[in-house]
TORDO-274587 format. One line per 2 residues: for each residue x, y, z of N, C-alpha, C. Coordinates in steps of 0.2 Angstrom, whole numbers, plus 5000, padded with zeros to 4 digits. Layout:
BEGIN
X Y Z X Y Z X Y Z; ...;
This chain:
BEGIN
4880 4992 5010 4884 4998 5011 4880 5004 5013; 4882 5007 5019 4878 5013 5021 4880 5019 5017;
4876 5024 5018 4877 5030 5015 4883 5034 5017; 4885 5032 5023 4891 5035 5026 4898 5031 5025;
4897 5026 5021 4903 5022 5019 4905 5017 5024; 4901 5015 5029 4902 5011 5034 4898 5004 5033;
4901 4999 5032 4898 4992 5031 4896 4990 5038; 4890 4988 5040 4888 4986 5047 4889 4992 5051;
4893 4992 5056 4894 4997 5061 4902 4998 5062; 4906 4995 5059 4913 4995 5060 4918 4996 5054;
4916 4993 5049 4921 4993 5044 4921 4998 5038; 4926 5003 5038 4926 5008 5033 4929 5005 5027;
4925 5007 5021 4927 5005 5015 4931 5010 5011; 4936 5008 5008 4940 5013 5004 4939 5012 4997;
4938 5006 4995 4937 5004 4988 4930 5000 4988; 4926 5003 4984 4919 5000 4984 4918 4998 4976;
4918 4992 4975 4917 4989 4968 4912 4984 4967; 4908 4985 4962 4904 4979 4959 4904 4980 4952;
4903 4975 4948 4904 4976 4941 4901 4982 4938; 4905 4986 4935 4902 4992 4931 4902 4998 4936;
4904 4997 4942 4904 5003 4947 4910 5003 4951; 4913 5008 4952 4919 5009 4956 4918 5016 4960;
4919 5015 4967 4919 5021 4971 4925 5021 4975; 4928 5027 4976 4934 5027 4980 4933 5032 4986;
4935 5030 4992 4935 5035 4997 4940 5040 4996; 4938 5046 4997 4943 5052 4996 4947 5053 5002;
4953 5050 5002 4957 5050 5008 4960 5057 5010; 4960 5061 5005 4962 5068 5006 4958 5072 5011;
4952 5070 5012 4947 5073 5016 4946 5070 5023; 4949 5064 5024 4949 5061 5031 4953 5065 5035;
4952 5065 5042 4947 5062 5045 4940 5066 5046; 4940 5072 5044 4934 5076 5045 4928 5075 5040;
4929 5072 5034 4924 5071 5030 4925 5064 5027; 4919 5060 5026 4919 5054 5023 4915 5055 5016;
4919 5056 5011 4917 5057 5004 4919 5052 4999; 4915 5050 4995 4916 5045 4990 4916 5048 4983;
4921 5046 4979 4921 5048 4972 4919 5043 4967; 4915 5044 4962 4913 5039 4957 4918 5039 4952;
4921 5033 4951 4926 5033 4946 4923 5029 4940; 4922 5033 4934 4919 5030 4929 4923 5027 4923;
4929 5030 4923 4934 5028 4918 4941 5029 4920; 4946 5027 4915 4953 5027 4917 4955 5035 4918;
4952 5039 4915 4954 5046 4917 4952 5048 4924; 4947 5046 4926 4945 5047 4933 4950 5043 4938;
4951 5037 4936 4956 5033 4940 4963 5036 4940; 4965 5038 4935 4972 5041 4934 4972 5047 4939;
4967 5052 4939 4967 5058 4943 4967 5056 4950; 4963 5051 4952 4962 5049 4959 4969 5046 4962;
4972 5043 4958 4979 5040 4960 4984 5046 4960; 4984 5050 4955 4989 5055 4955 4988 5060 4961;
4982 5062 4962 4980 5067 4967 4979 5064 4974; 4981 5057 4975 4981 5054 4981 4974 5053 4985;
4969 5053 4980 4963 5051 4983 4963 5043 4986; 4967 5039 4982 4968 5033 4984 4976 5032 4984;
4979 5029 4989 4986 5028 4990 4988 5022 4993; 4995 5020 4992 4997 5014 4994 4998 5009 4988;
5004 5007 4987 5006 5003 4981 5001 4998 4979; 4999 4993 4983 4994 4988 4981 4987 4991 4980;
4985 4995 4984 4978 4998 4983 4978 5002 4976; 4984 5006 4975 4984 5009 4968 4983 5005 4962;
4987 4999 4963 4986 4994 4957 4979 4992 4956; 4976 4990 4962 4969 4987 4961 4964 4993 4959;
4965 4999 4962 4960 5004 4959 4961 5006 4952; 4968 5006 4950 4969 5007 4943 4966 5002 4938;
4967 4996 4940 4964 4990 4936 4956 4990 4936; 4953 4992 4941 4946 4992 4942 4943 4998 4938;
4947 5004 4938 4944 5009 4934 4943 5008 4927; 4948 5004 4924 4947 5002 4917 4942 4997 4916;
4941 4992 4921 4936 4987 4921 4929 4991 4921; 4928 4996 4925 4922 5000 4925 4921 5003 4919;
4926 5006 4916 4925 5009 4909 4923 5004 4904; 4926 4999 4903 4924 4994 4898 4917 4991 4899;
4916 4990 4906 4909 4987 4907 4903 4991 4905; 4905 4998 4904 4900 5003 4903 4900 5005 4895;
4905 5002 4891 4905 5004 4884 4899 5003 4881; 4896 5008 4878 4890 5007 4874 4891 5003 4868;
4897 5004 4865 4898 5000 4859 4906 5000 4858; 4909 4996 4854 4916 4996 4852 4916 4994 4844;
4919 4999 4840 4920 4997 4833 4927 4995 4832; 4928 4988 4831 4934 4986 4829 4935 4978 4830;
4941 4976 4829 4942 4968 4830 4944 4967 4837; 4945 4960 4838 4948 4958 4844 4955 4961 4846;
4959 4962 4840 4965 4965 4841 4965 4972 4843; 4960 4975 4840 4959 4982 4842 4957 4983 4849;
4953 4979 4851 4951 4979 4858 4957 4978 4863; 4961 4973 4861 4967 4972 4865 4972 4978 4865;
4972 4982 4859 4976 4988 4859 4973 4993 4863; 4967 4994 4863 4963 4999 4867 4965 4998 4874;
4964 4992 4877 4966 4990 4884 4973 4991 4886; 4978 4989 4881 4985 4990 4883 4986 4998 4883;
4984 5002 4879 4985 5009 4879 4982 5012 4886; 4976 5010 4888 4974 5012 4894 4978 5010 4900;
4980 5004 4900 4985 5002 4906 4991 5006 4906; 4994 5007 4900 5000 5011 4900 4999 5018 4903;
4993 5021 4901 4991 5028 4904 4991 5027 4911; 4988 5022 4914 4987 5022 4921 4993 5021 4925;
4998 5017 4922 5004 5016 4925 5008 5022 4926; 5007 5027 4922 5010 5034 4922 5008 5038 4928;
5003 5036 4931 5000 5040 4937 5005 5040 4943; 5008 5034 4945 5013 5034 4950 5018 5029 4948;
5024 5032 4946 5029 5028 4943 5033 5024 4948; 5033 5026 4955 5038 5022 4960 5034 5016 4962;
5028 5015 4962 5024 5009 4965 5025 5004 4959; 5029 4999 4961 5030 4993 4956 5024 4989 4955;
5019 4989 4960 5013 4985 4960 5009 4986 4954; 5009 4993 4952 5005 4995 4947 5007 4993 4940;
5014 4993 4939 5017 4991 4933 5016 4983 4933; 5017 4980 4938 5017 4973 4939 5010 4970 4937;
5005 4974 4939 4998 4972 4938 4997 4973 4930; 4999 4978 4927 4998 4980 4920 5001 4974 4916;
5007 4972 4918 5011 4966 4914 5006 4960 4914; 5004 4958 4920 5000 4952 4921 4993 4953 4917;
4990 4959 4917 4984 4960 4914 4985 4960 4906; 4991 4963 4904 4992 4962 4897 4993 4955 4894;
4995 4951 4898 4996 4944 4896 4989 4941 4895; 4984 4943 4900 4977 4940 4899 4974 4943 4893;
4976 4949 4892 4973 4953 4886 4975 4949 4879; 4982 4948 4879 4985 4945 4873 4982 4938 4872;
4981 4934 4877 4979 4928 4876 4971 4928 4874; 4967 4932 4877 4960 4933 4875 4960 4935 4868;
4964 4940 4866 4963 4942 4859 4965 4937 4854; 4970 4932 4856 4972 4927 4851 4966 4922 4851;
4962 4921 4856 4957 4915 4856 4950 4918 4855; 4949 4924 4855 4942 4927 4855 4939 4927 4848;
4933 4925 4848 4929 4925 4842 4925 4932 4841; 4925 4935 4847 4921 4942 4846 4924 4946 4851;
4923 4953 4850 4927 4958 4854 4925 4958 4861; 4919 4956 4863 4916 4957 4870 4920 4951 4874;
4923 4946 4871 4926 4941 4875 4933 4944 4877; 4936 4948 4874 4942 4951 4876 4941 4956 4882;
4936 4960 4882 4934 4964 4887 4932 4960 4893; 4928 4955 4892 4926 4950 4898 4931 4947 4901;
4936 4945 4897 4942 4942 4900 4946 4947 4905; 4946 4953 4902 4950 4958 4906 4946 4959 4913;
4940 4960 4913 4936 4962 4918 4936 4956 4924; 4936 4950 4921 4936 4944 4926 4943 4944 4929;
4948 4945 4925 4955 4945 4928 4956 4950 4933; 4953 4956 4932 4954 4961 4938 4950 4959 4944;
4944 4956 4943 4941 4954 4949 4944 4948 4953; 4948 4944 4949 4952 4939 4952 4958 4942 4956;
4960 4947 4953 4966 4951 4956 4964 4954 4963; 4957 4956 4963 4955 4959 4969 4954 4953 4974;
4952 4948 4972 4951 4942 4977 4958 4940 4979; 4963 4939 4975 4970 4937 4977 4973 4942 4982;
4971 4949 4981 4973 4954 4986 4971 4953 4993; 4965 4950 4993 4962 4949 5000 4966 4943 5003;
4967 4938 4999 4971 4932 5002 4978 4934 5004; 4981 4939 4999 4988 4941 5001 4989 4945 5007;
4984 4949 5008 4984 4953 5014 4983 4949 5021; 4979 4944 5020 4978 4939 5026 4984 4935 5027;
4987 4933 5022 4994 4929 5023 4999 4934 5026; 5000 4940 5024 5005 4944 5027 5003 4945 5034;
4997 4946 5036 4995 4946 5043 4997 4940 5047; 4996 4934 5044 4997 4928 5048 5005 4927 5049;
5008 4928 5043 5016 4927 5044 5019 4933 5049; 5016 4939 5048 5019 4944 5052 5018 4943 5059;
5011 4941 5061 5009 4940 5068 5013 4935 5071; 5014 4929 5068 5018 4924 5071 5025 4925 5072;
5028 4929 5067 5035 4931 5067 5036 4935 5073; 5032 4941 5074 5034 4945 5079 5033 4942 5086;
5028 4938 5087 5026 4935 5093 5032 4930 5095; 5035 4927 5090 5041 4923 5092 5046 4926 5095;
5047 4933 5093 5052 4937 5096 5051 4941 5102; 5045 4939 5105 5043 4942 5111 5045 4938 5117;
5048 4941 5122 5050 4937 5128 5044 4936 5132; 5044 4932 5137 5039 4930 5141 5035 4936 5144;
5029 4936 5144 5025 4942 5146 5027 4949 5144; 5031 4949 5139 5033 4956 5136 5027 4958 5131;
5025 4964 5132 5021 4968 5127 5025 4972 5122; 5022 4972 5116 5026 4976 5111 5023 4982 5110;
5028 4987 5108 5026 4994 5106 5029 4995 5099; 5025 4997 5095 5026 4997 5087 5026 5005 5085;
5031 5007 5081 5031 5013 5078 5030 5012 5070; 5025 5016 5067 5024 5015 5060 5025 5022 5057;
5026 5022 5051 5027 5029 5047 5022 5029 5041; 5020 5034 5039 5015 5035 5033 5009 5032 5035;
5005 5029 5030 4999 5026 5031 4999 5020 5026; 5001 5014 5029 4999 5008 5025 4993 5006 5027;
4989 5010 5031 4982 5009 5032 4981 5002 5036; 4975 5000 5035 4973 4993 5038 4978 4988 5035;
4980 4989 5029 4985 4984 5027 4991 4984 5031; 4993 4989 5034 4998 4989 5039 4996 4990 5046;
4991 4994 5047 4988 4995 5054 4985 4988 5056; 4981 4985 5052 4979 4978 5054 4984 4973 5055;
4989 4974 5051 4995 4969 5051 4998 4970 5058; 4999 4976 5060 5003 4977 5066 4998 4976 5072;
4993 4980 5071 4989 4981 5077 4983 4976 5078; 4980 4973 5073 4974 4969 5073 4976 4962 5070;
4981 4960 5071 4983 4953 5069 4986 4952 5062; 4989 4957 5059 4992 4956 5053 4987 4953 5048;
4981 4956 5049 4976 4953 5045 4974 4957 5039; 4968 4958 5037 4967 4962 5031 4970 4969 5031;
4974 4971 5026 4978 4977 5027 4975 4982 5021; 4973 4988 5023 4972 4993 5018 4969 5000 5020;
4965 5006 5022 4964 5013 5020 4971 5015 5019; 4973 5018 5013 4980 5020 5012 4984 5015 5008;
4988 5011 5010 4992 5006 5007 4990 5003 5003; 4994 5007 5010 4992 5002 5009 4985 5003 5010;
4977 5006 5008 4970 5007 5007 4967 5000 5006; 4961 4999 5008 4958 4993 5007 4952 4992 5003;
4951 4986 5000 4946 4985 4996 4940 4983 5000; 4934 4984 4998 4928 4982 5002 4928 4975 5004;
4931 4970 5000 4931 4963 5002 4936 4962 5007; 4942 4966 5007 4947 4965 5012 4944 4967 5019;
4941 4972 5019 4939 4975 5025 4934 4970 5028; 4930 4967 5024 4925 4962 5027 4927 4956 5030;
4933 4954 5028 4936 4948 5030 4942 4949 5035; 4940 4951 5041 4945 4952 5046 4947 4946 5049;
4953 4945 5051 4955 4939 5054 4959 4941 5061; 4955 4942 5066 4958 4945 5072 4960 4939 5077;
4960 4933 5075 4961 4928 5080 4969 4928 5082; 4973 4931 5078 4980 4931 5079 4982 4938 5081;
4977 4942 5082 4979 4949 5083 4983 4951 5089; 4988 4955 5088 4992 4957 5094 4988 4960 5099;
4984 4965 5097 4980 4969 5101 4975 4964 5105; 4971 4960 5101 4966 4955 5104 4969 4951 5109;
4976 4949 5108 4979 4944 5112 4982 4947 5118; 4982 4954 5118 4985 4958 5124 4992 4958 5123;
4995 4957 5117 5002 4958 5116 5004 4965 5114; 5000 4969 5112 5001 4976 5110 5000 4980 5116;
5005 4984 5118 5005 4989 5123 5003 4995 5120; 5006 4998 5115 5004 5004 5112 5007 5004 5104;
5003 5008 5100 5005 5009 5093 5007 5017 5093; 5013 5018 5090 5014 5025 5089 5014 5026 5081;
5012 5032 5079 5012 5034 5072 5014 5041 5071; 5018 5042 5066 5021 5048 5065 5016 5052 5061;
5016 5059 5061 5011 5063 5057 5013 5062 5050; 5019 5061 5048 5021 5059 5041 5020 5065 5036;
5023 5070 5037 5023 5076 5033 5026 5075 5026; 5024 5079 5021 5020 5085 5021 5013 5083 5020;
5011 5077 5018 5004 5076 5016 5000 5073 5022; 5004 5072 5028 5000 5070 5034 4996 5064 5034;
4999 5059 5030 4995 5052 5030 4994 5049 5037; 4999 5050 5041 4999 5047 5048 4994 5050 5052;
4994 5057 5053 4989 5061 5057 4982 5060 5055; 4981 5060 5048 4975 5060 5045 4972 5053 5044;
4976 5049 5042 4973 5042 5041 4975 5037 5046; 4981 5036 5047 4983 5031 5052 4980 5032 5059;
4980 5038 5061 4977 5040 5068 4970 5039 5068; 4967 5040 5062 4960 5039 5061 4958 5032 5062;
4962 5028 5059 4961 5020 5059 4962 5018 5066; 4967 5020 5069 4968 5017 5076 4963 5019 5081;
4960 5025 5080 4955 5027 5085 4948 5023 5083; 4947 5022 5076 4942 5019 5074 4942 5011 5076;
4948 5009 5077 4948 5002 5079 4949 5001 5087; 4949 5006 5090 4950 5006 5098 4957 5003 5100;
4962 5005 5096 4969 5003 5097 4972 5008 5102; 4976 5006 5107 4979 5011 5111 4985 5014 5107;
4984 5020 5106 4989 5023 5101 4991 5030 5102; 4996 5033 5100 4999 5039 5101 5002 5042 5095;
5000 5048 5093 5003 5052 5087 5009 5056 5089; 5014 5056 5085 5020 5060 5087 5022 5064 5081;
5025 5069 5082 5028 5073 5076 5034 5068 5073; 5035 5069 5066 5040 5066 5063 5047 5066 5067;
5048 5073 5069 5055 5074 5072 5055 5071 5079; 5050 5068 5082 5050 5066 5089 5052 5058 5089;
5053 5055 5083 5054 5048 5083 5060 5046 5086; 5066 5049 5085 5072 5047 5088 5072 5048 5095;
5069 5053 5098 5068 5054 5105 5064 5049 5108; 5059 5047 5105 5054 5041 5107 5058 5035 5108;
5062 5033 5103 5067 5027 5103 5072 5028 5109; 5075 5034 5110 5080 5035 5115 5077 5034 5122;
5070 5035 5122 5067 5034 5129 5065 5027 5130; 5066 5023 5125 5065 5016 5126 5058 5014 5125;
5054 5018 5122 5047 5017 5121 5045 5013 5114; 5050 5011 5110 5048 5008 5104 5052 5001 5104;
5048 4996 5103 5051 4989 5103 5053 4987 5096; 5049 4990 5091 5049 4988 5084 5047 4993 5079;
5050 4994 5073 5047 4998 5068 5045 4994 5063; 5039 4995 5060 5036 4992 5054 5033 4997 5049;
5036 4996 5043 5033 5001 5038 5031 4997 5032; 5028 5000 5027 5026 4997 5021 5031 4998 5016;
5030 4997 5009 5035 4998 5004 5031 4999 4997; 5034 5004 4993 5031 5004 4986 5035 5000 4981;
5041 4999 4983 5046 4995 4979 5051 4992 4983; 5053 4985 4982 5059 4982 4985 5063 4979 4980;
5069 4981 4980 5074 4979 4974 5077 4972 4976; 5081 4969 4972 5083 4962 4972 5088 4961 4978;
5091 4967 4981 5095 4966 4986 5092 4968 4993; 5086 4970 4993 5082 4972 4999 5081 4979 5000;
5084 4983 4996 5083 4991 4997 5076 4992 4996; 5073 4997 5000 5066 4998 5000 5064 5005 4999;
5060 5007 4994 5057 5013 4993 5050 5014 4997; 5050 5019 5001 5044 5020 5005 5043 5028 5006;
5038 5030 5009 5036 5037 5010 5043 5041 5013; 5044 5047 5011 5050 5051 5013 5049 5051 5021;
5055 5050 5024 5056 5050 5031 5057 5043 5034; 5056 5038 5029 5057 5031 5032 5064 5029 5033;
5068 5032 5028 5076 5031 5029 5078 5034 5036; 5076 5040 5038 5077 5043 5044 5076 5038 5050;
5070 5035 5050 5068 5030 5055 5072 5024 5055; 5074 5022 5049 5078 5016 5049 5085 5017 5052;
5088 5023 5051 5094 5025 5054 5094 5026 5061; 5089 5029 5064 5088 5030 5071 5087 5023 5074;
5083 5018 5071 5081 5012 5074 5088 5008 5074; 5092 5008 5069 5099 5005 5069 5103 5007 5075;
5103 5014 5076 5107 5017 5081 5105 5015 5088; 5098 5014 5089 5095 5012 5095 5094 5004 5096;
5097 5000 5091 5096 4993 5092 5089 4991 5092; 5085 4994 5088 5078 4992 5087 5077 4989 5080;
5073 4983 5080 5072 4979 5074 5068 4984 5069; 5069 4984 5063 5066 4988 5058 5063 4983 5052;
5056 4982 5052 5053 4978 5047 5050 4981 5041; 5050 4978 5036 5046 4980 5030 5040 4975 5029;
5034 4978 5028 5028 4973 5026 5026 4975 5020; 5026 4970 5015 5023 4971 5008 5022 4965 5005;
5017 4965 5000 5016 4959 4996 5022 4957 4991; 5022 4951 4989 5028 4949 4985 5028 4953 4978;
5022 4956 4976 5021 4960 4970 5025 4967 4971; 5027 4968 4977 5031 4975 4978 5038 4974 4977;
5040 4967 4976 5047 4966 4975 5049 4966 4967; 5054 4970 4965 5056 4971 4958 5063 4968 4957;
5063 4962 4955 5069 4959 4954 5073 4962 4948; 5070 4966 4944 5073 4969 4938 5078 4974 4940;
5077 4977 4946 5082 4982 4949 5086 4979 4954; 5093 4980 4954 5098 4976 4958 5098 4980 4965;
5098 4987 4965 5098 4991 4971 5093 4997 4970; 5093 5000 4976 5088 5005 4977 5090 5011 4973;
5096 5012 4971 5099 5018 4967 5095 5018 4960; 5092 5012 4958 5089 5012 4952 5082 5014 4952;
5079 5015 4958 5072 5016 4959 5070 5024 4957; 5065 5025 4952 5063 5031 4951 5059 5034 4956;
5062 5040 4959 5058 5043 4965 5054 5049 4962; 5048 5048 4963 5043 5054 4961 5044 5060 4966;
5044 5066 4962 5043 5072 4966 5036 5075 4966; 5034 5077 4972 5027 5080 4972 5027 5087 4971;
5021 5090 4971 5020 5097 4970 5023 5101 4976; 5027 5107 4974 5029 5111 4980 5024 5114 4985;
5018 5114 4982 5012 5116 4986 5011 5112 4993; 5013 5106 4992 5012 5102 4998 5017 5104 5004;
5022 5108 5003 5026 5110 5008 5025 5118 5009; 5022 5121 5004 5021 5128 5005 5015 5130 5008;
5010 5125 5008 5003 5126 5011 5002 5121 5016; 4997 5123 5020 4995 5118 5026 4991 5112 5022;
4989 5107 5026 4985 5102 5024 4988 5098 5018; 4995 5098 5017 4998 5094 5012 4996 5098 5005;
4996 5105 5005 4995 5108 4999 4988 5111 4998; 4983 5108 5002 4976 5110 5001 4974 5116 5005;
4978 5118 5010 4976 5124 5014 4979 5131 5012; 4980 5135 5017 4983 5141 5017 4991 5141 5016;
4993 5146 5013 5001 5146 5012 5004 5148 5019; 5009 5144 5021 5013 5146 5027 5020 5147 5026;
5023 5145 5020 5030 5146 5019 5031 5153 5015; 5037 5155 5015 5039 5162 5012 5038 5161 5004;
5035 5166 5001 5034 5166 4994 5041 5167 4991; 5043 5163 4985 5049 5163 4982 5054 5158 4984;
5053 5154 4990 5057 5149 4992 5057 5143 4987; 5063 5140 4986 5063 5134 4982 5061 5128 4986;
5059 5123 4983 5056 5117 4987 5059 5111 4983; 5061 5106 4988 5063 5099 4986 5058 5095 4989;
5054 5091 4986 5048 5087 4989 5048 5080 4986; 5053 5076 4987 5052 5069 4985 5047 5065 4989;
5043 5061 4985 5038 5058 4989 5041 5052 4993; 5046 5049 4991 5049 5043 4994 5056 5044 4995;
5059 5040 5000 5066 5039 5000 5068 5031 5000; 5074 5030 5000 5076 5023 4999 5080 5021 5006;
5077 5015 5009 5081 5013 5015 5085 5007 5013; 5092 5007 5014 5096 5002 5012 5095 4995 5015;
5096 4990 5012 5094 4983 5015 5098 4982 5022; 5104 4985 5022 5108 4984 5029 5104 4987 5035;
5099 4991 5034 5096 4994 5040 5089 4990 5041; 5088 4985 5037 5081 4982 5037 5082 4975 5040;
5078 4973 5045 5079 4967 5049 5076 4961 5046; 5070 4962 5042 5066 4957 5039 5061 4960 5034;
5059 4956 5029 5053 4959 5025 5048 4954 5025; 5042 4956 5028 5036 4952 5029 5032 4952 5023;
5031 4946 5020 5027 4946 5013 5021 4941 5014; 5018 4940 5009 5012 4936 5009 5014 4928 5008;
5021 4927 5007 5023 4921 5006 5028 4919 5012; 5029 4923 5016 5033 4921 5022 5037 4928 5024;
5042 4927 5029 5046 4932 5031 5053 4931 5028; 5055 4936 5024 5062 4935 5021 5067 4938 5027;
5072 4934 5029 5077 4935 5034 5084 4935 5030; 5088 4938 5034 5095 4938 5031 5099 4931 5032;
5104 4930 5028 5108 4924 5028 5114 4926 5032; 5119 4921 5033 5125 4922 5037 5129 4928 5035;
5128 4930 5029 5132 4936 5027 5129 4943 5028; 5123 4943 5032 5119 4948 5033 5116 4952 5027;
5114 4948 5022 5111 4950 5016 5105 4946 5015; 5101 4949 5011 5095 4945 5009 5096 4942 5002;
5093 4936 5002 5093 4932 4995 5086 4932 4993; 5084 4938 4990 5077 4939 4989 5075 4935 4983;
5079 4934 4978 5078 4930 4972 5077 4923 4973; 5081 4920 4978 5080 4913 4980 5073 4912 4983;
5071 4917 4988 5065 4917 4991 5059 4917 4986; 5060 4921 4981 5054 4922 4976 5054 4915 4972;
5060 4913 4971 5060 4906 4967 5057 4901 4970; 5058 4900 4977 5056 4894 4981 5048 4895 4982;
5046 4901 4984 5039 4902 4986 5035 4903 4980; 5037 4903 4974 5033 4904 4968 5032 4896 4965;
5035 4892 4968 5034 4885 4966 5038 4883 4960; 5043 4887 4958 5047 4886 4953 5054 4883 4955;
5053 4876 4958 5059 4873 4961 5063 4869 4956;
């Protein structure tokens, strides 16, 4: 790992982890600065997630879990029983989940880790065994995330290329920043996906899989990314990634998307997701719904790319998703709230972080277990897909 955060000469790391140490790329400062923050405990992790140092549902889950792993790795001592250690870990996980309530991956990770904690506490003869089990589980989760990203890439690349006509090149429009989790998915082979989302871990980035790349195969004509106001993830992060990867790309204003579609310059829209409900309704960065409506009007396929962990079968529709509201400063000031004031003092602000795209506007959902398509009734049977792909037949 170089001092500028670049491994070798190409791969930018956004999550740098080794046992006992976690560093996160501060995405708020990209593309002008490459700065890493040391995450020593769950308080640091909570603040980094809340303040969007790290973002994207799967990356948030990984960063949260690893922040607790770093904390317990460096505990000088712990006075208590195995059950006390389990309670300590559970409370820390509950605290981390509160940082970003819309992203289901975070709560899903907490549920799975709590199961590990409970089992370890029941079997442990000493406290350190509970902590060790937790640390090993988070590291396994990180490894699984790598494989998940590569699988999404493989399924997505194959699916899109099947829908290309002979000698047709594809143009893609994306919104927000699912980062290389989505940028690589779309532009570099649906391979390792993350800065932003979707953000990537250091191991993800190292395991690039470009043999199926749309760009490498000459199938990609151009990638379009929106600026994604008000936090500008598209102009700051996605554009940065596309330039970094030498992908033919164009940045557009959010309000230019419909005109771009009307001009016939978009063949497909692909976005990420923070949560997908049982019927296929999808929560993603505010503005996604507008793109879906425009895509439907112009007859352009609209796809969601997300790991299976983003699916929440406990919610039947998107109306049940809790939508986080962000600080008014993100609209009142430049640079997503970090710069000078540009709006009139005293104006009220509505700043939801996400909107919900109804399933009827979505053409397919690309997951790490395959692509979920609609049945004859033009609806998704996501529960059946999850049942079959989970091996619970």
